[in-house]
N, C-alpha and C positions, 0 to 999 in steps of 0.2 A: 325863832320861826317869823317873827313879823319883818325883820330884815331881808329874810329871803322872799316873803311876798310882794314888799315893795320892789326890790330888783327884778323880780317877775314880771311885774306888770310895767315897769318901765322899758324893760325889754322887748316886750309886747307891743308897745308903742311902737318901737323905731321898726318892729316888722312891717307892718302896714306901709311905711313910707321906702322901705326900700324895693328898687327895682327888680322884676325877675330876671333871672340870667337866659338870657337867648340862645337856643343851641343852633349850632352851625348845621347850615347844607352841606352836606358830601355828595360831591359829583353832581351838582343840581345843574342841569340844562337851563342856561339862560335864554338860549334863544335856538332853534331848530327850523330848519328850511328844507323842502322836499323840491328837487329840480330834475334836471335834467343835463347829461355830459354828452357832448358830442365832439368827437375829434380823432386825433391820433393815439392810441394807445400802445404802449411796447411794456412787455413785463418781460423779467427774466428772474425766475426763482435763485436764490443762492444757497438754500439749504434743501435737505431731503435726499432722495436716492437719485444716482446719477442719471438713470433713464429717464427719471422725470422732471429735469432742468432743461428744458426745450426754451427756446426763445418762442414770443409769442407776441405778434404786432399786427393790428387792423384799423381799420376805420371804424369808430365804435360810436352807437347811439344806446345811451345806456342809464335808468334812473342814477339819481345821485341824492346823499343825504348830508347835510352841512349841518355840524352843530357847534356851538360857544358853549364852555362849562364855566363855571362861578369861578374856577381857578383862573381864565383866561386862557385857556387850552382850545385850538380851534381843530375839529376834526372833519375831514370830507371821506364819505365813503361811497365809493362809486359800485354800481351791482353788475350784475351780467345783463346784458341788453341785446340788441343787433349789432355784430360786429361782421365785418367783411376782411378777413384777414389768414394769416397763414399760424402755422404752429410746427416749430420745428422744420423737417424738410418736407413735409406736406405741400400738396397744392394749395393755392388759393382758395376757401370756399367761405360760405355763410354760415354765422352759427347765430343761433337764437336761444338765447338761457343756456349759453355752455354746451348746447347740443349742436350737432353738423345737421343741417338741414336737409342736405341732399340723402343721407341716411333715414333720417325721419320719413322723407317723402319715398324712399325706396317700395316696391311693391313685390310681395309675395317672396318666393324663391330664386326669383332670376336677377334679384337685385338691382332691377331695371327703374329708373326714376326719372325726374326732370333732369337735363342735362347740368352739367357745371355752369357752363357759359349763362345758360339762362338764369338760375339763380344769382350769378356775379352780375348780370343785367339789373336783374329786379332789384339786388342790393345797392346797384349804384343808382339809380332811379329813387329808390327811398332815401338816401342820402340827401340825394340834391333835391327832394319835394321837402324834406325837414329843413335844409339850408335856406330855402326860397322862401319858407315859412318863418323862421328866425328872423330873417332880414326883413321881410315884412311887417312882421310884429313889432321890429326893434325902431323902425323909420315911423311907424305910427304912433309909439310911445314918444318917440323924439318931437315929434310934432305938435303931441298935446300939450307936452312942456311949456311951449313957446305962449 
């Protein structure tokens, strides 16, 4: 019994000096940034129903989320925003949040609303203003670093 007690006391003293085991973070996000995407986006679904496989292309201004994981993986996610483009064989339209703006603006049963040309012109003006603002901010930041 005496030898067992001595062994237990010696073992207890070494436990105090031992380092605790650290748990690994699984899929911990090291750095996440929110921003905006502006440019040409082309999408062609490769799976799903045949009728849903339509080419989608357009000028887009949308929110974006960029994240880096502890494993070194980098992910960029682009949301649905303002898009001036086409889907399949449909004419060029302005989309906001994956909804056709012309259909949203249609009034009542007669389905009359703002003409498509006006929506296209408005979309071009919005993209141009966003581009000018981006260039102005970039030039201002470039002058600040000197």
